[in-house]
C-alpha positions as CSV (number, residue, x, y, z in Angstrom):
1,M,0.0,-28.7,-1.5
2,H,-0.7,-26.5,-4.5
3,P,2.0,-23.9,-5.4
4,Y,-0.1,-21.1,-4.0
5,Q,-0.2,-22.8,-0.6
6,N,3.6,-23.1,-0.6
7,P,5.5,-20.3,1.1
8,D,8.7,-21.3,-0.5
9,C,7.3,-20.5,-4.0
10,P,7.8,-17.0,-5.4
11,V,4.9,-14.6,-5.0
12,E,4.2,-14.2,-8.6
13,E,4.0,-18.0,-9.1
14,R,1.7,-18.3,-6.1
15,V,-0.5,-15.5,-7.5
16,S,-0.7,-17.1,-11.0
17,D,-1.4,-20.6,-9.6
18,L,-4.2,-19.4,-7.4
19,L,-5.8,-17.3,-10.1
20,S,-5.9,-20.2,-12.4
21,R,-8.0,-22.2,-9.9
22,M,-10.6,-19.5,-9.3
23,T,-14.1,-19.3,-10.7
24,T,-15.5,-16.0,-12.0
25,A,-17.6,-15.7,-8.9
26,E,-14.6,-16.2,-6.6
27,K,-12.6,-13.6,-8.5
28,V,-15.4,-11.1,-8.3
29,A,-15.7,-11.8,-4.5
30,Q,-12.1,-10.7,-4.1
31,T,-12.8,-7.3,-5.5
32,L,-15.5,-6.6,-2.9
33,Q,-15.0,-4.9,0.5
34,F,-17.7,-4.7,3.1
35,T,-18.4,-4.0,6.7
36,I,-19.9,-6.6,8.9
37,G,-23.3,-5.5,10.2
38,K,-24.0,-1.9,10.6
39,D,-21.2,0.7,10.4
40,T,-21.4,3.4,13.0
41,T,-19.2,6.1,11.6
42,P,-21.2,9.4,11.3
43,N,-20.6,9.6,7.5
44,N,-21.6,6.1,6.8
45,I,-24.5,5.1,9.2
46,G,-26.9,2.8,7.5
47,A,-24.5,0.3,5.7
48,D,-25.6,-3.2,6.7
49,H,-24.0,-6.2,5.2
50,P,-24.2,-10.0,6.1
51,F,-20.8,-11.7,6.2
52,D,-19.5,-13.5,3.1
53,P,-16.4,-15.6,3.8
54,R,-15.3,-15.3,0.1
55,V,-15.1,-11.5,0.3
56,G,-11.8,-9.8,-0.5
57,S,-11.8,-7.4,2.4
58,I,-13.6,-6.3,5.6
59,L,-13.2,-2.7,6.9
60,S,-14.2,-0.9,10.0
61,F,-14.5,-4.0,12.2
62,Y,-14.0,-3.3,15.8
63,G,-15.5,-6.4,17.3
64,G,-12.3,-7.7,18.8
65,V,-9.6,-10.1,17.9
66,T,-11.5,-13.2,18.9
67,E,-14.5,-12.4,16.7
68,R,-12.2,-11.2,13.9
69,N,-10.3,-14.5,14.0
70,A,-13.6,-16.5,14.0
71,Y,-14.7,-14.7,10.8
72,Q,-11.3,-15.3,9.3
73,K,-11.5,-19.0,10.0
74,L,-14.7,-19.2,8.1
75,A,-12.8,-17.8,5.1
76,I,-9.8,-20.1,5.6
77,E,-11.6,-23.3,6.4
78,G,-15.1,-22.7,5.1
79,T,-14.4,-21.8,1.4
80,R,-13.0,-24.0,-1.4
81,L,-9.7,-22.1,-1.8
82,G,-9.1,-20.7,1.7
83,I,-8.2,-17.2,0.7
84,P,-7.8,-14.9,3.7
85,I,-9.5,-11.7,4.1
86,I,-7.6,-8.5,4.4
87,W,-8.9,-6.4,7.3
88,G,-8.8,-2.5,6.9
89,A,-9.3,0.4,9.2
90,D,-8.8,4.1,9.4
91,V,-5.7,4.2,11.6
92,I,-4.9,7.8,10.9
93,H,-2.8,9.1,13.7
94,G,-2.7,6.1,16.1
95,W,-4.7,3.1,17.2
96,Q,-4.8,3.3,21.0
97,T,-1.8,5.6,21.5
98,I,-3.2,8.7,19.7
99,F,-0.4,10.8,18.2
100,P,-0.6,14.4,16.7
101,A,-2.7,14.6,13.6
102,A,-0.9,14.6,10.3
103,I,-1.0,18.3,9.7
104,A,0.7,18.7,13.1
105,Q,3.3,16.1,12.2
106,A,4.2,18.2,9.2
107,S,4.9,21.1,11.5
108,S,7.9,19.1,12.9
109,F,9.6,19.2,9.5
110,D,11.0,15.9,10.7
111,P,9.9,12.9,8.7
112,E,11.5,10.5,11.1
113,L,8.9,11.5,13.6
114,T,6.2,10.4,11.3
115,R,8.0,7.2,10.5
116,Q,8.1,6.3,14.2
117,I,4.5,7.3,14.7
118,S,3.5,5.0,11.8
119,R,5.6,2.2,13.1
120,I,4.0,2.3,16.6
121,S,0.5,2.7,15.0
122,A,1.1,-0.3,12.9
123,A,2.2,-2.5,15.9
124,E,-0.8,-1.5,18.0
125,A,-3.3,-1.8,15.1
126,W,-2.0,-5.2,14.0
127,Y,-2.6,-6.6,17.5
128,G,-6.2,-5.1,17.2
129,G,-6.7,-7.3,14.0
130,V,-5.8,-4.7,11.3
131,D,-3.8,-5.7,8.3
132,W,-4.3,-2.5,6.3
133,T,-4.7,1.2,7.1
134,F,-6.3,3.9,5.0
135,S,-3.4,6.2,5.6
136,P,-1.4,8.3,4.8
137,M,-3.4,11.0,3.1
138,V,-0.9,12.9,1.0
139,E,-2.9,15.4,-0.9
140,V,-1.6,19.0,-1.1
141,C,-4.1,21.5,0.0
142,H,-4.4,25.3,-0.6
143,D,-7.8,25.7,1.0
144,P,-8.1,25.3,4.8
145,R,-11.9,25.4,4.5
146,W,-11.7,21.8,3.3
147,E,-12.0,19.8,6.4
148,R,-9.7,17.0,5.5
149,V,-6.7,19.2,5.6
150,V,-6.1,17.8,9.1
151,E,-5.2,14.4,7.6
152,G,-2.5,15.8,5.2
153,Y,0.8,17.3,5.4
154,G,0.1,20.9,4.3
155,E,0.6,22.9,1.1
156,D,4.0,22.0,-0.2
157,P,4.4,18.9,-2.5
158,A,8.0,18.3,-1.5
159,V,7.2,18.3,2.2
160,A,4.2,16.1,1.6
161,G,6.2,13.7,-0.4
162,K,8.9,13.3,2.3
163,F,6.2,12.7,5.0
164,A,4.3,10.3,2.6
165,A,7.4,8.1,2.2
166,A,8.1,8.2,5.9
167,A,4.6,7.1,6.8
168,V,4.6,4.2,4.2
169,Q,7.9,3.0,5.5
170,G,6.7,3.1,9.1
171,Y,3.6,1.2,8.4
172,Q,5.1,-1.4,6.1
173,Q,8.7,-2.0,7.3
174,P,8.9,-4.0,10.3
175,T,11.8,-3.7,12.8
176,P,13.3,-6.3,15.2
177,E,11.5,-4.6,18.1
178,H,8.2,-4.4,16.2
179,P,7.9,-7.1,13.5
180,E,4.2,-6.4,13.0
181,T,3.4,-4.6,9.8
182,I,0.3,-3.4,7.9
183,A,-0.3,-2.2,4.4
184,A,-0.3,1.6,3.8
185,C,-2.8,3.3,1.5
186,L,-2.1,6.5,-0.3
187,K,-5.2,8.6,-0.6
188,H,-7.2,10.1,-2.2
189,Y,-6.0,9.8,-5.7
190,V,-6.2,12.5,-7.0
191,G,-7.2,16.2,-6.7
192,Y,-9.8,15.7,-4.0
193,S,-8.2,18.5,-1.8
194,A,-8.8,21.1,-4.6
195,S,-12.6,20.9,-4.3
196,E,-14.4,24.0,-5.3
197,A,-14.9,26.4,-2.3
198,G,-13.5,23.9,0.2
199,H,-16.7,21.7,-0.1
200,D,-16.3,18.0,0.5
201,Y,-17.0,15.5,-2.3
202,A,-17.0,18.4,-4.8
203,Y,-16.0,18.8,-8.4
204,T,-12.3,19.8,-9.1
205,D,-10.8,21.5,-12.2
206,I,-7.1,21.1,-12.2
207,S,-4.8,21.8,-15.2
208,Q,-2.3,19.1,-16.3
209,R,0.5,21.5,-15.2
210,A,-0.9,21.9,-11.7
211,L,-1.5,18.2,-11.4
212,H,2.2,17.5,-12.1
213,E,3.5,20.4,-10.2
214,W,1.5,20.1,-7.0
215,Y,-0.9,17.3,-6.7
216,L,0.8,14.2,-8.1
217,P,4.4,14.4,-6.6
218,P,3.4,13.2,-3.0
219,F,1.6,10.2,-4.5
220,E,4.7,9.3,-6.6
221,A,6.9,9.7,-3.6
222,G,4.6,7.3,-1.6
223,V,4.7,4.8,-4.5
224,R,8.5,5.0,-4.8
225,A,8.6,4.2,-1.0
226,G,6.7,1.0,-1.6
227,A,3.1,1.8,-0.7
228,Q,1.0,-1.4,-1.3
229,T,-2.3,0.2,-1.9
230,V,-3.8,3.5,-3.3
231,M,-7.4,4.8,-2.7
232,S,-9.1,6.6,-5.6
233,S,-10.9,9.8,-4.6
234,F,-14.4,11.0,-4.5
235,N,-14.0,13.9,-6.7
236,D,-14.9,14.5,-10.4
237,L,-11.5,15.5,-11.9
238,N,-11.9,17.8,-15.0
239,G,-15.1,16.0,-15.9
240,T,-14.0,12.4,-15.3
241,P,-14.8,11.0,-11.9
242,A,-11.6,9.7,-10.3
243,V,-12.9,6.2,-9.8
244,V,-13.1,5.8,-13.6
245,H,-10.1,7.9,-14.5
246,H,-8.1,5.6,-16.7
247,G,-5.3,8.2,-17.3
248,M,-4.7,8.6,-13.7
249,M,-5.0,5.0,-12.4
250,T,-3.5,3.2,-15.4
251,G,-1.6,5.7,-17.5
252,I,0.3,7.5,-14.6
253,L,0.1,5.2,-11.5
254,R,0.8,2.0,-13.2
255,N,2.4,2.7,-16.5
256,S,4.6,5.7,-15.5
257,W,5.3,4.9,-11.9
258,N,5.1,1.0,-12.1
259,F,2.8,0.7,-9.2
260,R,2.1,-3.0,-8.6
261,G,-0.3,-2.9,-5.7
262,F,-4.1,-2.5,-5.9
263,V,-6.4,0.5,-5.9
264,V,-9.5,0.6,-3.7
265,S,-12.4,3.0,-4.2
266,D,-13.5,5.3,-1.4
267,W,-16.7,4.7,0.5
268,E,-19.5,4.0,-2.1
269,S,-17.7,6.1,-4.8
270,V,-18.6,3.6,-7.6
271,K,-22.2,4.0,-6.8
272,Q,-21.8,7.7,-6.6
273,L,-21.1,7.9,-10.3
274,E,-24.9,8.3,-10.7
275,A,-24.8,11.5,-8.6
276,Q,-21.9,12.8,-10.5
277,G,-23.8,12.4,-13.7
278,F,-21.6,9.7,-15.2
279,S,-24.0,6.7,-15.3
280,S,-27.0,5.3,-13.3
281,N,-26.4,1.8,-14.7
282,P,-24.7,-0.3,-12.0
283,E,-23.0,-2.7,-14.4
284,H,-21.7,0.2,-16.5
285,Q,-20.4,1.8,-13.3
286,A,-18.6,-1.4,-12.3
287,V,-17.1,-2.1,-15.8
288,S,-16.0,1.5,-16.2
289,S,-14.3,1.5,-12.8
290,I,-12.4,-1.8,-13.0
291,T,-11.3,-1.2,-16.6
292,A,-9.9,2.2,-15.6
293,G,-7.8,0.5,-12.9
294,N,-9.8,0.6,-9.7
295,D,-9.4,-3.0,-8.3
296,M,-11.6,-3.1,-5.2
297,D,-15.0,-1.7,-4.5
298,M,-15.6,-0.3,-1.1
299,V,-18.9,-1.2,0.5
300,D,-21.5,-0.4,-2.2
301,G,-21.4,-3.8,-3.8
302,I,-21.5,-2.5,-7.4
303,Y,-18.7,-4.9,-8.4
304,R,-21.2,-7.8,-7.9
305,H,-22.3,-6.9,-11.4
306,L,-18.9,-7.8,-12.8
307,E,-19.9,-11.6,-12.9
308,A,-22.8,-10.9,-15.3
309,A,-20.7,-8.5,-17.4
310,V,-18.0,-11.2,-17.9
311,E,-20.5,-13.9,-18.9
312,S,-22.2,-11.5,-21.4
313,G,-18.9,-10.4,-22.9
314,R,-19.3,-6.8,-21.8
315,L,-16.2,-7.1,-19.6
316,E,-13.1,-8.9,-20.8
317,M,-11.9,-11.4,-18.3
318,R,-8.4,-9.9,-18.4
319,Y,-9.5,-6.8,-16.5
320,L,-11.0,-8.9,-13.7
321,N,-7.9,-11.0,-13.7
322,L,-5.6,-8.0,-13.4
323,A,-7.6,-6.7,-10.4
324,V,-7.6,-10.0,-8.6
325,E,-3.9,-10.5,-9.2
326,R,-3.1,-7.2,-7.6
327,I,-5.2,-7.9,-4.6
328,L,-3.8,-11.4,-4.1
329,R,-0.3,-10.1,-4.5
330,V,-0.7,-7.7,-1.5
331,K,-2.2,-10.6,0.6
332,F,0.8,-12.8,-0.2
333,E,3.2,-10.0,0.5
334,L,1.6,-9.4,3.8
335,G,2.0,-13.0,4.8
336,L,-1.8,-13.5,5.4
337,F,-1.8,-16.9,3.8
338,E,0.7,-18.2,6.3
339,H,-0.4,-16.0,9.3
340,P,-4.1,-15.2,8.8
341,Y,-5.0,-14.9,12.5
342,T,-4.2,-12.2,14.9
343,P,-2.5,-13.4,18.1
344,E,-4.6,-12.7,21.2
345,R,-2.4,-10.8,23.5
346,D,-3.0,-8.9,26.8
347,P,-3.7,-5.4,25.7
348,A,-1.6,-4.0,28.4
349,A,1.4,-5.7,26.8
350,V,0.9,-4.3,23.3
351,W,-1.1,-1.1,23.6
352,L,-0.3,2.2,25.4
353,R,3.2,1.0,26.4
354,R,5.2,3.4,28.4
355,E,7.7,4.0,25.6
356,Y,4.8,4.8,23.2
357,L,3.3,7.4,25.6
358,D,6.7,8.9,26.1
359,F,7.2,9.2,22.3
360,A,3.6,10.6,22.0
361,R,4.6,13.4,24.5
362,R,7.8,14.2,22.7
363,S,6.3,14.2,19.2
364,A,3.4,16.4,20.4
365,A,6.0,19.0,21.8
366,D,7.9,18.7,18.4
367,T,4.8,19.6,16.4
368,M,3.3,22.6,18.4
369,V,4.1,25.9,16.8
370,L,5.1,29.0,18.8
371,L,3.5,31.8,16.7
372,K,4.0,34.7,19.0
373,N,6.0,35.5,22.2
374,E,5.9,39.1,22.9
375,D,8.6,40.4,25.4
376,D,9.7,36.8,25.9
377,L,6.7,36.0,28.1
378,L,7.4,32.4,27.6
379,P,8.7,30.2,29.1
380,L,6.7,30.7,32.3
381,L,9.0,30.1,35.2
382,P,7.0,28.5,37.9
383,E,8.5,30.5,40.8
384,R,7.3,33.8,39.2
385,Y,3.6,33.1,39.3
386,R,1.5,32.6,42.4
387,R,-2.0,33.0,40.8
388,I,-2.7,31.4,37.5
389,A,-6.1,31.4,35.6
390,L,-6.7,28.5,33.2
391,I,-9.6,29.7,31.0
392,G,-11.3,28.5,27.9
393,P,-13.5,25.8,26.4
394,A,-10.5,23.6,25.8
395,A,-9.2,23.9,29.4
396,D,-10.8,20.7,30.5
397,N,-11.7,19.0,27.2
398,S,-9.8,16.0,26.0
399,D,-11.8,15.5,22.7
400,A,-10.2,18.6,21.2
401,L,-6.7,17.3,22.1
402,L,-7.3,13.9,20.6
403,G,-9.0,15.5,17.5
404,S,-10.7,13.8,14.6
405,W,-10.3,10.3,13.0
406,L,-10.0,8.2,16.0
407,A,-10.1,4.6,14.8
408,L,-11.9,3.2,18.0
409,A,-14.4,6.1,17.9
410,A,-15.9,4.4,14.8
411,A,-17.1,1.5,17.2
412,G,-18.6,4.0,19.7
413,R,-15.6,3.7,22.0
414,K,-12.9,6.1,23.0
415,P,-9.2,5.5,23.9
416,V,-8.1,5.6,27.5
417,R,-9.1,8.9,29.0
418,T,-6.7,11.7,27.9
419,E,-5.4,14.2,30.4
420,T,-6.6,17.8,29.9
421,Y,-4.8,21.0,30.7
422,R,-6.7,21.2,33.9
423,D,-5.5,17.7,34.9
424,V,-1.8,18.5,34.4
425,I,-1.3,22.2,35.3
426,A,-0.7,21.7,39.0
427,D,2.2,19.4,38.2
428,Y,4.0,22.2,36.5
429,F,3.0,25.0,39.0
430,P,2.9,23.1,42.3
431,E,3.1,26.3,44.5
432,A,0.6,28.3,42.6
433,E,-3.1,29.0,43.2
434,I,-4.9,27.7,40.1
435,R,-8.4,28.8,39.2
436,C,-10.3,27.3,36.1
437,A,-13.2,28.5,34.2
438,P,-14.6,27.5,30.8
439,G,-15.3,31.1,29.8
440,C,-17.7,30.0,27.0
441,A,-18.7,27.0,25.0
442,Y,-17.0,25.9,21.9
443,R,-20.2,26.9,20.0
444,S,-22.4,29.8,20.8
445,S,-24.7,29.2,23.7
446,P,-27.2,31.4,25.7
447,G,-25.0,31.5,28.8
448,D,-21.8,32.7,27.1
449,E,-22.2,36.3,28.1
450,A,-22.3,35.6,31.8
451,T,-19.5,32.9,31.7
452,I,-17.3,35.4,29.7
453,A,-17.8,38.0,32.4
454,E,-16.8,35.5,35.1
455,A,-13.8,34.5,33.2
456,A,-12.6,38.1,32.7
457,A,-13.1,38.7,36.5
458,L,-10.9,35.6,37.2
459,A,-8.3,36.8,34.8
460,A,-8.1,40.2,36.6
461,R,-7.2,38.5,39.9
462,S,-4.4,36.4,38.3
463,D,-0.8,37.0,37.6
464,V,-1.0,35.2,34.2
465,V,-3.8,33.7,32.1
466,I,-3.5,30.6,30.1
467,L,-6.3,30.7,27.6
468,A,-7.2,27.4,25.9
469,V,-9.3,27.9,22.8
470,G,-9.7,26.5,19.3
471,E,-11.8,24.1,17.2
472,P,-13.6,21.1,18.9
473,G,-12.4,17.8,17.5
474,D,-15.7,17.3,15.7
475,L,-15.3,20.3,13.5
476,T,-12.5,18.6,11.5
477,G,-12.4,15.4,9.6
478,E,-14.6,14.1,6.7
479,N,-17.7,16.2,5.9
480,K,-16.8,19.0,8.2
481,S,-16.0,21.9,5.9
482,R,-16.0,25.4,7.3
483,A,-16.8,28.7,5.6
484,D,-15.6,30.7,8.6
485,L,-12.1,30.0,9.8
486,R,-12.3,32.2,12.9
487,L,-12.5,30.7,16.3
488,P,-16.0,29.3,16.6
489,G,-18.8,30.5,18.9
490,A,-18.1,33.3,21.3
491,Q,-14.3,32.5,21.7
492,E,-13.3,35.8,20.1
493,Q,-15.4,37.7,22.6
494,L,-13.7,35.6,25.4
495,V,-10.3,36.5,24.2
496,A,-11.1,40.2,24.0
497,A,-12.6,40.1,27.5
498,V,-9.7,38.3,29.1
499,A,-7.2,40.4,27.4
500,A,-9.0,43.5,28.7
501,S,-8.0,42.5,32.2
502,G,-4.5,43.8,31.5
503,R,-2.9,40.5,32.6
504,P,-0.5,38.7,30.4
505,V,-2.3,36.0,28.3
506,V,-0.9,32.9,26.8
507,M,-3.2,31.4,24.2
508,L,-3.2,27.7,23.5
509,T,-5.0,27.1,20.2
510,G,-6.1,23.7,19.1
511,S,-7.3,23.1,15.5
512,G,-7.1,20.7,12.6
513,R,-6.6,23.5,10.0
514,P,-5.1,27.0,9.7
515,I,-7.4,29.5,11.4
516,I,-8.0,33.2,11.2
517,Y,-6.0,35.0,13.9
518,S,-6.8,38.5,12.9
519,G,-8.3,40.5,15.7
520,T,-7.3,37.9,18.4
521,A,-3.6,37.5,18.1
522,E,-3.1,41.3,18.6
523,R,-4.7,41.0,22.0
524,V,-2.5,38.4,23.6
525,Q,1.2,38.2,24.4
526,S,1.9,34.6,23.3
527,I,0.3,32.0,21.1
528,L,1.2,28.3,21.0
529,H,-0.6,26.6,18.2
530,V,-1.1,23.0,19.5
531,W,-3.2,21.6,16.6
532,Q,-4.7,18.2,17.6
533,G,-1.8,16.9,19.6
534,G,-3.1,13.5,20.7
535,I,-3.1,11.6,23.9
536,M,-0.1,13.4,25.6
537,A,-0.9,16.9,24.2
538,A,-1.6,18.6,27.6
539,R,1.7,17.6,29.1
540,A,3.6,18.5,25.9
541,A,2.0,21.9,25.9
542,F,3.1,22.6,29.4
543,D,6.6,21.2,28.7
544,L,6.8,24.0,26.2
545,L,5.1,26.6,28.2
546,T,7.5,26.1,31.1
547,G,10.7,25.6,29.2
548,A,11.1,21.9,29.8
549,A,11.1,21.7,26.1
550,T,12.0,24.2,23.5
551,P,9.6,25.0,20.5
552,S,11.0,24.0,17.1
553,A,7.9,23.4,14.8
554,R,7.1,25.5,11.8
555,L,3.8,26.1,9.9
556,P,3.4,23.6,7.0
557,M,0.4,25.8,5.8
558,T,-0.2,29.5,5.3
559,F,-2.5,31.1,7.8
560,P,-4.6,33.8,6.0
561,R,-5.8,37.1,7.3
562,A,-9.3,36.5,6.0
563,V,-11.2,33.8,4.3
564,G,-11.2,36.2,1.3
565,Q,-7.5,35.4,0.7
566,V,-8.2,31.7,0.3
567,P,-6.8,29.8,-1.6
568,I,-3.5,31.2,-0.3
569,Y,-0.1,29.5,-0.3
570,Y,3.6,30.4,-0.4
571,N,4.6,29.1,-3.8
572,R,2.2,31.1,-6.0
573,H,3.2,32.1,-9.5
574,R,4.0,35.8,-10.1
575,R,1.4,38.3,-11.2
576,A,1.7,40.2,-14.5
577,R,1.5,43.4,-12.6
578,P,3.2,42.8,-9.2
579,E,2.1,46.1,-7.7
580,S,-1.5,45.9,-9.0
581,G,-4.4,43.5,-8.6
582,Q,-4.2,43.5,-4.8
583,Y,-7.2,43.6,-2.5
584,S,-8.2,47.2,-1.8
585,D,-9.4,46.3,1.7
586,L,-6.8,43.8,3.0
587,A,-3.1,43.5,3.1
588,E,-1.7,41.0,0.5
589,T,0.5,39.2,3.0
590,P,-0.7,36.2,5.1
591,Y,-1.2,36.6,8.8
592,Y,1.4,33.8,9.4
593,E,3.4,32.6,6.5
594,F,4.4,29.0,5.6
595,G,7.5,28.1,7.6
596,H,6.8,30.6,10.5
597,G,7.6,29.5,14.0
598,L,9.6,30.8,17.0
599,S,12.0,29.4,19.5
600,Y,13.3,30.2,22.9
601,T,16.7,30.5,21.4
602,T,18.3,32.4,18.5
603,F,20.0,31.1,15.4
604,T,22.1,33.0,13.0
605,Y,23.0,32.2,9.3
606,S,26.3,33.2,7.8
607,E,26.6,34.3,4.2
608,L,25.9,31.5,1.7
609,R,29.0,30.0,0.0
610,L,29.0,28.3,-3.4
611,E,31.4,25.9,-5.1
612,R,31.2,23.6,-8.1
613,R,32.4,20.0,-7.6
614,D,32.0,16.9,-9.8
615,G,29.2,18.4,-11.8
616,R,27.3,19.4,-8.7
617,I,26.7,22.9,-7.1
618,I,27.4,23.0,-3.4
619,I,25.9,25.7,-1.3
620,E,26.7,26.0,2.3
621,F,26.6,28.3,5.4
622,T,27.3,28.1,9.1
623,L,24.3,27.9,11.4
624,A,25.0,29.1,14.9
625,N,22.9,28.9,18.1
626,T,23.6,32.3,19.6
627,G,21.0,32.0,22.4
628,K,21.2,30.5,25.9
629,R,19.2,27.3,25.3
630,S,19.6,24.2,23.2
631,G,17.2,24.2,20.3
632,S,16.4,22.9,16.8
633,E,16.3,25.0,13.7
634,V,14.3,24.1,10.6
635,V,16.5,25.1,7.6
636,I,14.3,25.5,4.5
637,W,15.9,25.8,1.1
638,F,14.0,27.7,-1.5
639,L,14.7,27.9,-5.3
640,S,13.7,30.8,-7.5
641,D,13.9,30.5,-11.3
642,P,13.4,34.1,-12.6
643,E,13.0,33.2,-16.2
644,A,11.5,30.1,-17.8
645,A,9.5,29.0,-20.8
646,L,6.9,27.8,-18.4
647,T,6.7,30.5,-15.7
648,Q,7.7,29.4,-12.2
649,P,6.5,30.2,-8.7
650,A,8.2,33.1,-7.0
651,K,9.9,30.4,-4.9
652,R,9.5,26.7,-4.2
653,L,10.9,24.5,-1.5
654,I,13.5,22.0,-2.8
655,S,14.9,20.7,0.5
656,F,14.6,21.1,4.3
657,Q,16.7,19.9,7.3
658,K,16.1,20.0,11.0
659,I,19.3,20.7,13.0
660,S,19.8,20.6,16.8
661,L,22.4,22.8,18.4
662,A,23.5,23.4,22.0
663,P,23.9,27.0,22.9
664,G,27.1,28.6,21.6
665,T,27.8,25.9,19.0
666,S,27.6,26.0,15.2
667,Q,27.4,23.6,12.3
668,T,28.1,23.8,8.5
669,V,24.8,23.2,6.6
670,R,25.2,22.1,3.1
671,L,22.9,21.7,0.0
672,A,24.2,19.7,-3.0
673,L,22.4,20.2,-6.2
674,K,22.5,18.3,-9.4
675,P,21.5,21.0,-11.9
676,E,19.5,19.0,-14.4
677,Q,17.6,17.3,-11.6
678,D,17.3,19.8,-8.8
679,L,16.9,23.0,-10.9
680,S,14.5,21.6,-13.4
681,Y,10.7,21.9,-13.3
682,T,7.7,19.8,-14.3
683,D,5.9,20.5,-17.5
684,E,2.3,19.8,-18.4
685,T,3.1,16.2,-19.4
686,G,5.0,15.4,-16.2
687,Q,8.4,15.6,-17.8
688,R,11.3,17.3,-16.1
689,V,12.7,20.3,-18.0
690,F,16.0,22.0,-17.3
691,E,16.7,25.4,-18.7
692,P,20.2,26.8,-18.2
693,G,20.2,30.3,-16.9
694,S,20.2,32.3,-13.6
695,F,18.9,30.8,-10.4
696,I,18.5,31.9,-6.8
697,I,18.8,29.8,-3.7
698,S,17.6,31.2,-0.4
699,T,17.4,30.1,3.2
700,G,16.7,32.0,6.4
701,N,17.5,35.6,5.5
702,R,20.2,34.8,3.1
703,S,20.2,34.2,-0.6
704,I,22.7,33.6,-3.5
705,E,22.3,34.0,-7.3
706,F,24.2,31.8,-9.7
707,Q,24.3,30.5,-13.2
708,A,23.8,26.9,-14.1
């Protein structure tokens, strides 16, 4: 037995021993990642690769565990060194049990929810033959036109960092109940979300200050949480394509943060260096990428040129060795050398378990945001309504509830059929007469005018209307940017026609991004923004509509009044002339601000109190549930720094807590600050700077000013 084959040897010794036995060709093979055969995902149709048992990784393989193990056996028994393949997949918000999309998870302001979602997703995916997920996406985004906002945690770097850490811990830290674990991948590093005009794959220009203030912190949080891999991004960052950006991948990621895992490129992004105007020479592309710190090449095969580059002296062997060391380290840490094969289990025993579905239902309810509830129309008490109209293109559509980025959809399969609103509504209103109508299609169609008229007539004959609208699932996810953020197709006309019936209207809006509510929200009495809620979204929505559950979610992104306001986000820097420079044709404020969300109960905040203790500043208040229902309040703490050498946002989030209270009860809520840590800001080099002076802490409708 060689040291690398001995599980009792330290990982670093095993890595060093195996590397010393590898030829240049075997090392290069470890840096390559391919599909097997043709990939079927819409963005990548056409890739076709024969299987090489020496390859470092296979992605997007959905042929089943038996076939996966057969390929793995060829790598273990059919190659000289028997190095296992690491199998990757886009497990974004579930494998078989589909949970709310990441943007919805952020609405919960409860990172523990994401930790549990990731833990369950890891367990299911591992039994599907997956060792590695390309998740979480932790990019801060200020532009909802960019379609991949659905995969991220919103516009605030502190929130995104907390959820990034939770996702990493969920995927990678096994529990006694679920020992299965898969490697997490922080993506896309870095600045992809700041693409010009919300276009996908576009150029980004981000100052060093903005990088350190907004875009890098969530990645650092994920690295500190132990993420084993990072994915470099598609974009050209300030003139340097991300996949060859030495300053980002080596200078910051490894030298500053001490990241010890490996970096994988995004799909064909090394080859795309030609389109970006960097180089059309494949060998130069490969050498530039690996020396910058990108260790594995996804799909395009450009790293095959590394062998010739080493032999000619154009690439120093140490760069190839570094990349292979990092890849092997992750494989050893995952236990692939001892357990390369996936156990073949009865899917019923490991997928879609009852406790998984129950948690999917609870998590969906915790992520849906009650945006409006005029005259306390909600909750709808079943005994009050005898005739209910369920109208809208989402009324009987499960794809919109599941949303984008479904792992099994890449193989042309869908998860088990998801219940729609139409499927479940009778369970909540058993005595009511329920009539359903689509009203219109998701996208404009010739028959919309007639079906809208039918829906309006149905609404007029009802006691209450539940109007299910929004984006279809295929309007979000990669390569689905939108210039218009309003409800697509004829849906706004449908809202207007149904509202004109004079009946109370509850709108259920599904989306993977903030949408424009101007002109529609004013017409209806209540709005529940359901996002893409997953496999149990329909029941979760009716749990909230009928009061079986109480809304507690808050918006993790600003909802603009018009696309002309974009980019729009709460933590903007101050203007030189606060009363000037506003739009002449539009209010300055967003339609729904970051952190907005209603409940069925009421909470009051007492005056903030401050004391100094052991070098810390303690700020506290009493939170009381003054309503008649149990509920959860999201307490968001904001910091304002009125004067600084580098000017600061009007306010920025520094902490948040979610607190559950029974009616009539209260709790002391406390924030402990270490001035030089918590009251400092990041300069253009990434260093923390603390300037003594005056500060303001605010939460709810309370604030307190103090010196530090």
